[in-house]
N, C-alpha and C positions, 0 to 999 in steps of 0.2 A: 153330926147325925147323918147329913146328906152323904158324906164320904163313906160312912159305914154302910148305908143302903146301897150305894153304887158298887161297893166291894162285894156285897152279898149277891147283887144282880149278876156281876161278872162271873162269880163262882157258879151260880146256877146255870148260866149259859154254857160255861165250859163243861160242867157236869153233864148237861143234856147232850152236848156234842160228843162226849165220850161214850154215851149209851146208844144214841140213835142219830143218824144223819138226816133222816127223812123229814124232820121238822123244817129243814131249809128249803123244801120244795113246795110249790103250789100243788094242790090236789089235782090229779089228772081226771078228766071227764071220760066216762065210758064212750067208746066209739072214736075217741081222738086218735089220730094217726101219729105214730112215733117217729116217722121218717118222711122226707119229701117224696112225692110220687112223680115219676117221669112220664113223658108223653109216649104212650105205647103205639100211636100211629106213626111216630117218627122212628122209634127204636123197636123193631119187631122182635118178639121173644123167640122166634124160631130160627134166628140167625146167631152168628157168633157175637154180634154187637148187641148185648143184652141190656143196654141202658147206660146212662152217664153215672159218674161217680157220686157216691153219697145220696143216692135216691133209689127207690124200688118201684117195680110195677105195682099196680093197684092191688092185685091178688095177694102178693107176698106182703105188702105193707099192712093190709088188713089182718092177715094171718098172724104175722109177728106181733103186731100191735095188740091184738086181743089177748095174747099170752103175756105180754109185758104188763098189760093192764091188770090181769088176774094175779100177776106176781107183785102187784102194787109198786111198780117201778116208776120213776120219774122219766119224763122226756128229756133227753140230753142235748139234742140239737140246738135248742133255744137257750141254753144255760149261759150264765155270765162268764166273762173272760177270767174271772178270779178263781174259777173252779178247775181242778185237775182231776179227771175221772176216767177210769177204764172199766168197761163193762163187757163181760162175756156171757152170752145167753145161749143155752143149749136146748134145742127142740128135737128130741128123738121121736120118731113116728109112734112107737109103742111104749115110750118111757115118760116119766114125769118131767115137765119143763122145769128148768132151774136157771138161776143167774148168779153170777159173782160180780159185784160192783165194788171196786177199790177206789177210794177217793181221799183227797187231802182235806183235812179240816183243822184249821188253826195250827198249822205246822206239824200235825200228826196225820197218820194214815190209818184208815179203817176199811175193813172188808165187810160187806153186807151180803150174806148168802140167803137166797130165797128159793123155795121149791113149792110147787102146787101138786095136787093129786090128779091133775088132768093128764091128757095125752098130747104130746107135742104136735102130732100130725092130725089131731082131731079137735075135740072140745077142750075148753079151758076147765080148770077146777078151782078148788079153794086153796088158799095159802095154808100149807102144813108145816113149813119151816121158815123161820125169819131170825137169823142170828147175826149179830154184829160183834166183831172182835178187832182189836188193834193189830196193825201190821207194822213190822219194823221198817225203818227207812232203808235198811240194807235190802230187804226183799223188794221194796218199791223201786229202788235203783237198779236191781237186777232185771226187773221188768222193763224199765226204761232203756237199759243197755241192749236188751233183746230187741226192742222196738227199733233202736238205731241200727243194730247189727243187720236186721233183715230189711231195712229201708221201708218200713211199714207204710210211710206216707205215699210211696209210689206203687204200692200194690193196689190194683183196681178193685173196686167194690164187688164187681161181678166176675164169675169164672167163665171160662170159654167153653166148658162142656155142659151138656144138659143131662140131668139125672131124673129118673122117674121116682126114685125113692131114696131115703137115707136120712142121716141126722143133719139138721140145720145148725151150723155154728155161726153165731152172729157176734162180731166184735166191734165195739165202738170205743174210740179214743178221743178224749177231749183234753188237750194239753195246751196251756197258755192261749186259750181262745181258738185253737185250731182243732177242727172236728174231722174225723174220718170214720167211715163205715166199711166193713168188709164182711161179706157173706159167702160161706162155702158149705158144700154138702159133703159130709164124711171125708174130711181132708187128710186123715191119718196117712194114707198111702201115696197121695199125689202132691200134697203141699205140706211136707213135713215140718218146715220151719214155722209156718203159720200155726200148725197144730201144736208145736212145741211151745209157742208163745201163749196160746190159750190154756194149755196144761200148766204152764208156769203161773198163770193168774190163779188157777184153781189151787195149785200147791201152796202158793203164798198165803192163801186164805184159810189154810187148814192148820 
């Protein structure tokens, strides 16, 4: 009888994993920052040195975090070493914020696509899209190959140019306990390889 109950429990857990991955995360509190914040007195924002890797100035951190919260996304920086996750978040000034999170769950890969009815450069909105689908290991490996090809771990978090307006492309990678954050503004024309990786994440999820 005990063995039968154990077997049923395992089946239920596996079934839940195939439908939703969010049950594996603690609920995020409103106002919680999704990224570390660097010391702006040490790293001036009006110079080419715009801050250390994997952290943001307070303004950007609060801006990105409020949209990730409205997308009902988890904080990745504090996650366990057992998780392999790649997340691309897009914040267009006049377009709806959206994110694609691809992660490994029990040897399988799932894409979680979310969108709100807010505006990326302004106020947050309500969640209007929340879809989970399985991704083939082939597509996951293609993304990993692209990551290796462009040497993503050595690409700095911040760009050297300052922009007054544009689309914010936020890429987070958590592989084997190693985390990296890259933020770019409308990179299609000046950082094509980075843009190609983000588009590959979107394509793999469709």
